[in-house]
C-alpha positions in Angstrom: 85.0 57.8 -44.8 86.4 55.6 -42.5 88.9 58.4 -41.4 85.4 60.9 -40.5 83.6 58.1 -38.8 86.4 57.9 -36.8 87.1 62.2 -36.0 83.2 61.9 -35.4 83.6 59.8 -32.2 86.7 61.1 -30.9 84.7 64.0 -30.9 81.4 62.3 -29.3 84.1 61.2 -26.8 85.4 63.9 -26.2 82.4 65.7 -24.8 81.5 63.1 -22.8 84.9 63.2 -21.0 84.1 66.8 -20.8 80.5 66.3 -19.3 81.8 64.3 -16.8 84.7 66.1 -15.8 82.8 69.2 -15.7 80.1 67.4 -13.2 82.6 65.9 -11.3 83.8 69.2 -10.7 80.8 70.9 -9.9 79.2 69.3 -7.8 82.4 68.4 -5.4 85.2 70.5 -5.9 84.6 73.0 -2.4 85.1 76.4 -2.7 85.5 79.4 -0.3 83.5 82.4 0.3 84.5 84.7 2.6 82.8 87.4 3.6 82.6 90.3 6.4 80.3 91.7 8.7 80.7 95.5 10.0 78.3 96.3 12.5 78.6 99.1 15.6 77.1 96.6 18.3 79.6 94.1 17.4 81.3 94.4 21.2 84.9 95.5 20.8 85.8 92.0 21.7 83.9 90.6 18.7 85.7 92.8 16.3 87.9 90.2 14.4 85.5 87.2 14.6 84.8 84.5 12.6 82.6 82.5 11.9 81.9 79.7 9.3 78.4 78.8 8.1 78.1 74.9 6.7 74.4 74.1 5.0 72.6 71.3 3.1 74.6 68.6 3.2 72.3 66.2 2.6 74.0 63.1 3.1 76.9 64.3 0.9 80.7 63.4 1.9 83.2 64.8 0.8 86.2 62.3 1.0 86.6 59.8 3.7 85.4 60.6 7.2 84.2 63.8 5.1 88.2 65.0 4.6 88.6 67.2 2.6 85.4 69.8 3.9 87.4 68.7 7.1 90.3 70.7 6.4 88.6 73.1 4.4 86.7 74.1 7.4 90.5 74.0 10.1 91.8 77.0 7.7 89.3 78.8 8.3 90.8 79.1 11.7 87.2 79.6 12.7 85.9 80.5 16.2 81.9 79.5 15.6 80.8 77.0 13.3 76.9 76.6 12.5 75.0 74.3 10.1 71.5 75.7 8.5 69.7 72.7 8.1 68.9 69.5 5.6 72.2 68.0 7.6 70.1 64.8 6.5 67.8 63.9 3.1 64.4 63.2 2.5 64.6 60.8 -0.2 67.8 59.4 0.6 67.9 59.3 4.8 71.6 58.4 5.7 72.8 60.4 8.8 76.1 59.2 8.8 78.0 62.0 6.4 76.4 64.3 8.5 77.3 62.6 12.1 80.7 62.0 11.0 81.6 65.3 10.0 79.5 67.0 12.9 82.2 65.4 15.1 85.6 66.9 13.1 83.9 70.3 13.3 82.8 69.7 16.7 86.7 69.1 17.7 87.8 73.1 15.7 85.2 75.2 17.3 81.5 75.1 19.3 79.1 74.0 16.6 75.5 75.5 16.5 72.5 73.4 14.7 68.8 74.3 13.5 66.9 72.2 11.7 65.9 72.5 8.0 62.4 70.7 5.9 64.4 67.5 5.2 65.4 66.6 9.2 61.6 66.6 9.6 60.3 65.3 5.7 63.0 62.6 6.6 60.6 61.6 9.8 64.2 61.0 11.7 64.7 63.5 13.6 64.2 62.2 17.3 67.3 59.7 16.7 69.4 62.3 14.6 68.9 64.6 17.1 70.1 62.6 19.3 73.2 61.9 17.6 74.2 65.0 17.1 73.9 66.0 20.9 76.1 63.5 21.3 78.8 64.8 18.8 79.0 68.1 21.0 76.4 70.0 18.6 74.3 73.0 20.5 70.6 71.8 18.6 68.5 74.9 18.7 64.5 74.5 18.7 63.3 78.0 19.2 66.2 78.5 21.1 68.7 80.6 22.4 72.0 81.1 23.7 74.8 83.7 24.4 77.9 83.7 23.2 80.8 85.2 25.5 84.4 86.6 24.6 86.0 88.7 26.8 83.1 89.4 29.2 81.3 90.6 25.9 78.1 88.4 24.7 75.9 88.0 21.9 73.2 86.4 21.1 72.9 83.6 18.5 69.0 82.7 18.5 67.5 79.5 16.3 64.6 78.0 14.3 63.2 74.7 13.4 62.2 75.0 10.2 58.2 75.5 9.5 58.2 71.7 8.0 58.0 71.1 11.4 54.7 72.6 12.0 51.0 70.9 11.9 48.5 73.9 11.9 47.2 76.2 9.9 49.3 79.1 9.8 51.8 80.8 7.4 54.7 79.7 7.1 56.0 83.6 7.1 53.0 83.2 10.6 55.5 80.3 12.2 58.6 81.5 11.7 57.6 84.6 12.7 56.1 83.3 16.5 59.4 81.0 17.0 61.4 84.3 17.2 59.1 86.2 18.5 59.6 82.9 21.4 62.9 83.9 22.4 64.8 86.0 24.3 67.7 88.6 23.0 69.0 89.2 25.9 72.1 91.1 23.5 72.9 94.3 21.8 74.3 91.9 18.2 71.8 89.2 17.4 72.2 86.3 14.9 69.9 84.2 14.3 70.4 80.8 12.6 67.3 80.0 10.2 66.9 77.6 7.0 64.7 79.9 5.1 66.2 83.1 4.1 62.8 83.8 1.5 61.4 85.2 4.9 64.1 87.8 4.9 61.4 90.5 5.5 60.4 88.5 8.6 64.1 88.9 10.1 64.3 92.5 9.5 60.5 93.1 10.8 62.3 91.4 13.8 64.6 93.4 13.9 67.8 90.7 14.0 71.8 92.2 13.2 73.1 89.4 11.5 71.0 85.6 10.2 72.3 82.6 8.1 70.3 80.6 6.5 70.3 77.7 3.5 67.8 76.4 1.5 67.8 77.8 -2.0 71.0 75.7 -3.4 72.4 78.6 -4.6 69.6 78.7 -7.2 70.5 75.2 -8.2 72.3 76.4 -11.7 74.0 80.2 -12.3 74.0 82.9 -14.8 76.2 85.5 -15.5 74.5 88.2 -14.1 72.1 86.1 -13.6 72.5 84.6 -10.2 70.5 81.1 -9.7 67.7 79.8 -11.8 65.4 78.2 -9.5 65.4 77.6 -5.6 62.6 75.3 -3.3 59.6 78.1 -1.8 60.9 81.7 -4.5 61.0 79.4 -8.1 62.7 81.0 -11.2 65.5 83.5 -10.6 64.9 83.1 -6.7 65.9 86.5 -5.1 67.5 85.1 -2.4 70.2 82.4 -3.4 73.3 83.5 -1.8 76.1 86.1 -0.5 75.1 88.7 1.6 72.2 90.7 1.5 71.2 94.2 3.6 68.0 95.9 4.0 66.7 98.1 6.9 69.8 97.9 8.5 69.6 93.7 8.9 71.8 92.0 7.4 71.5 87.7 5.6 74.3 85.8 4.2 72.5 82.4 2.1 74.7 79.4 2.1 74.7 78.0 -1.4 75.3 74.5 0.3 77.3 71.4 0.3 75.0 69.0 -1.6 72.1 68.4 -4.1 68.3 66.6 -3.8 65.7 66.5 -5.5 68.3 68.3 -9.0 70.4 66.1 -8.3 73.2 68.8 -10.2 74.6 71.8 -9.8 76.5 74.1 -13.0 78.8 77.7 -12.9 77.7 76.3 -8.3 80.6 74.7 -6.8 79.3 73.0 -3.5 80.9 76.4 -0.9 82.0 76.9 2.4 80.9 80.6 3.6 83.5 82.5 6.4 81.7 85.1 7.8 84.6 88.5 9.5 82.3 90.1 12.2 83.8 93.8 13.1 82.7 96.8 15.0 82.5 99.8 13.4 
């Protein structure tokens, strides 16, 4: 009887240890996803151009001074780094992990940033933006710039998350209006926008390539099904991770780096996305 009790105890302890180890692995061990984008609109000088996409840090740290995350990004040798919002978390606001990350990122490549909903919900965005700009980050707030390589250009556009708006428009209306205000003075356009559920809007505006986050990969990912739940998409969301192409428009969705309301990831490790542009 004692042996049986001890055996059961060992089994319970083994299950507890396994569960803790799995939880740590799923929430802290980084993975890199390599994706390719092909388009005849991409200038020849941008063939092979590499973009690292980060999103949804939610004030998380990956080692001292973000060392593990920084090393993984360096290994990708990016020409450009984009961050698509929620660098902080509203409920536990701490901008230091994000600013530390951005200081390291700008030493690797030019960095472009757009807001997510948590930046606005925190009500601390003004000071955060100042710190981002001091770190050398290009903050796009319903604005656009040209990126040039060997005399050729692509346009990079960035819009504020609609959580900023205080009016009666629908969120889709706000996003559409924000894109309308931008100038796309190049044949190939890249949009940074936090919300993947707005993919139809990006298509309607003939955006060539959009980078988004927000969905956290669906939080829990199931084989053959994908993500289980995502903000503003609900159960079994359509856009949670990877590349989507429709009507000549591509969208790449990051699974993100941190967590917010739901503190646990399952089969959905923190993700760095590395995208290579190719001329057809």
